[in-house]
C-alpha positions as CSV (number, residue, x, y, z in Angstrom):
1,M,119.2,-44.0,-18.2
2,C,117.5,-41.9,-20.9
3,Y,114.6,-44.2,-20.8
4,C,113.9,-43.7,-17.1
5,S,114.1,-39.9,-17.3
6,E,111.8,-39.9,-20.4
7,A,109.3,-42.2,-18.6
8,R,109.4,-39.9,-15.5
9,R,108.7,-36.9,-17.7
10,Q,105.8,-38.7,-19.3
11,H,104.5,-39.7,-15.9
12,V,104.7,-36.1,-14.6
13,Q,102.9,-34.8,-17.7
14,L,100.2,-37.4,-17.4
15,V,99.6,-36.5,-13.8
16,K,99.3,-32.8,-14.7
17,D,96.9,-33.7,-17.6
18,R,94.8,-35.8,-15.3
19,Q,94.6,-32.9,-12.8
20,L,93.5,-30.6,-15.6
21,F,90.8,-33.0,-16.8
22,D,89.6,-33.6,-13.3
23,E,89.2,-29.9,-12.8
24,R,87.4,-29.6,-16.2
25,I,85.1,-32.5,-15.3
26,A,84.2,-30.8,-12.0
27,R,83.4,-27.5,-13.7
28,L,81.3,-29.3,-16.3
29,K,79.5,-31.2,-13.6
30,D,78.8,-28.0,-11.7
31,D,77.5,-26.4,-14.9
32,C,75.3,-29.4,-15.6
33,E,73.8,-29.3,-12.0
34,R,73.1,-25.6,-12.3
35,S,71.3,-26.1,-15.6
36,M,69.3,-29.0,-14.2
37,T,68.3,-26.9,-11.1
38,A,67.3,-24.0,-13.3
39,K,65.3,-26.2,-15.7
40,F,63.8,-28.8,-13.3
41,G,64.1,-27.2,-9.9
42,Q,66.3,-30.1,-8.7
43,I,69.1,-32.4,-9.9
44,V,67.6,-35.1,-12.0
45,E,69.2,-38.5,-12.8
46,L,69.4,-38.6,-16.6
47,E,68.7,-42.4,-16.6
48,E,65.4,-41.7,-14.8
49,L,64.6,-39.0,-17.3
50,E,65.2,-41.3,-20.2
51,N,62.9,-44.0,-18.7
52,I,60.2,-41.4,-18.2
53,T,60.5,-40.4,-21.9
54,V,60.3,-44.0,-23.0
55,N,57.3,-44.7,-20.8
56,Q,55.5,-41.7,-22.4
57,Q,56.2,-43.0,-25.8
58,V,54.8,-46.4,-24.8
59,A,51.7,-44.8,-23.2
60,E,51.1,-42.8,-26.4
61,A,51.4,-46.0,-28.5
62,K,49.0,-47.8,-26.2
63,D,46.5,-44.9,-26.6
64,Q,46.8,-45.1,-30.4
65,L,46.3,-48.8,-30.3
66,T,43.2,-48.5,-28.1
67,S,41.8,-45.9,-30.4
68,A,42.4,-48.1,-33.4
69,E,40.8,-51.1,-31.7
70,A,37.7,-49.0,-30.8
71,E,37.4,-47.8,-34.4
72,G,37.8,-51.3,-35.7
73,A,35.1,-52.6,-33.3
74,A,32.7,-49.8,-34.4
75,D,33.4,-50.6,-38.1
76,L,32.8,-54.3,-37.4
77,L,29.5,-53.5,-35.6
78,A,28.4,-51.3,-38.5
79,W,29.1,-54.1,-41.0
80,Q,27.3,-56.7,-38.9
81,V,24.2,-54.4,-38.7
82,R,24.2,-54.1,-42.5
83,V,24.5,-57.8,-43.1
């Protein structure tokens, strides 16, 4: 009999803990949404924001590569003119 009453107490405590965590999650979600609205003017999906950041990095890398290719082509042309 002791086992059942202990299990019941644990269950009740876990249910209370879950309610507290659910309330905390709701408060944190509200805080997050308010912060996003203040910063971006709307609620933004974080996954989309991460993709945009990655795409900007890729675009910058492509720009650097294009610049390096143009410099290399100019150097090659200069060497061909000399020879």
